[in-house]
C-alpha positions as CSV (number, residue, x, y, z in Angstrom):
1,M,0.0,0.0,0.0
2,T,1.5,3.3,-1.1
3,N,1.2,6.5,0.9
4,E,-0.7,7.9,-2.0
5,D,-3.2,5.0,-2.0
6,L,-3.6,5.3,1.8
7,E,-4.2,9.1,1.6
8,K,-6.7,8.7,-1.3
9,Y,-8.6,6.0,0.6
10,L,-8.8,7.9,3.9
11,N,-10.0,11.1,2.1
12,K,-12.6,9.3,0.1
13,S,-13.9,7.0,2.8
14,K,-13.7,9.4,5.7
15,D,-12.1,6.7,7.8
16,E,-9.4,7.8,10.2
17,Y,-7.2,4.7,9.9
18,I,-6.9,1.2,8.3
19,Y,-7.8,-1.7,10.5
20,Q,-4.9,-4.2,10.6
21,D,-7.3,-7.1,11.3
22,N,-6.8,-9.6,8.5
23,L,-5.3,-6.9,6.2
24,I,-4.7,-8.2,2.7
25,E,-2.7,-6.1,0.2
26,N,-2.0,-6.9,-3.4
27,S,-1.9,-5.4,-6.9
28,H,-5.7,-4.9,-6.7
29,G,-5.5,-2.7,-3.6
30,F,-6.2,-3.7,0.0
31,M,-9.0,-5.1,2.2
32,S,-9.3,-5.7,5.9
33,W,-12.0,-7.8,7.4
34,T,-13.3,-9.5,10.5
35,V,-16.1,-11.9,11.5
36,K,-19.0,-10.7,13.7
37,D,-22.3,-12.4,14.4
38,N,-21.6,-15.0,11.8
39,R,-21.1,-12.4,9.0
40,L,-18.0,-11.4,7.1
41,V,-17.5,-7.7,7.9
42,L,-15.5,-5.7,5.4
43,L,-13.7,-3.0,7.4
44,N,-11.7,-1.2,4.7
45,V,-11.7,-1.9,1.0
46,Y,-9.7,0.0,-1.6
47,G,-8.9,-0.6,-5.3
48,D,-10.5,-2.9,-7.8
49,G,-14.1,-3.3,-6.5
50,K,-14.9,-6.2,-8.8
51,Y,-11.9,-8.1,-7.6
52,W,-12.6,-7.5,-3.9
53,D,-16.3,-8.3,-4.3
54,E,-15.4,-11.7,-5.8
55,F,-12.6,-12.2,-3.2
56,S,-15.0,-11.5,-0.3
57,I,-17.6,-13.9,-1.7
58,E,-15.0,-16.7,-1.9
59,L,-13.7,-15.8,1.6
60,A,-17.2,-15.9,3.1
61,K,-17.7,-19.3,1.5
62,K,-14.3,-20.6,2.8
63,L,-15.3,-19.4,6.3
64,N,-18.7,-21.0,5.9
65,L,-20.5,-17.6,6.3
66,K,-23.7,-16.8,4.6
67,K,-23.6,-13.0,4.7
68,I,-21.2,-10.1,4.0
69,L,-21.7,-6.8,5.8
70,I,-20.3,-3.4,4.6
71,A,-20.8,0.2,5.5
72,T,-20.3,3.3,3.4
73,W,-20.6,7.1,3.4
74,R,-21.4,7.0,-0.2
75,S,-24.9,6.4,-1.8
76,P,-25.8,2.7,-1.4
77,R,-27.4,2.7,-4.9
78,A,-24.1,1.7,-6.7
79,Y,-23.5,-1.1,-4.2
80,K,-27.0,-2.4,-4.7
81,K,-26.8,-2.2,-8.5
82,K,-23.2,-3.3,-9.1
83,Y,-22.6,-5.8,-6.3
84,G,-26.1,-7.0,-5.2
85,Y,-26.0,-5.6,-1.7
86,E,-29.3,-4.7,0.1
87,V,-29.9,-1.9,2.6
88,T,-30.8,-3.7,5.9
89,G,-30.5,-0.8,8.3
90,F,-29.3,2.7,8.9
91,I,-26.5,4.1,11.0
92,M,-27.6,7.3,12.7
93,E,-25.6,10.0,14.5
94,K,-26.4,12.9,16.8
95,E,-24.1,15.5,18.1
96,V,-24.4,16.4,21.8
């Protein structure tokens, strides 16, 4: 992962850091993940979306998991159309 890739990802995603849990880096970018409540949770993903989508599906199958969970600041429409994700809830925030 180059500093340029890291900076571009952090600016675009609004994340403050990259999770080191199960961090995978290759020529397609990077992805970190964990398992929570019997779901594969993608923590940070950057690079070739098609590659990482296929990779995460195969990883979930290998781990015998039936669901993949992601979160995004961006509109979920692209994820629904391109990768087949469904909106299953909302993350809400309130400043105090």
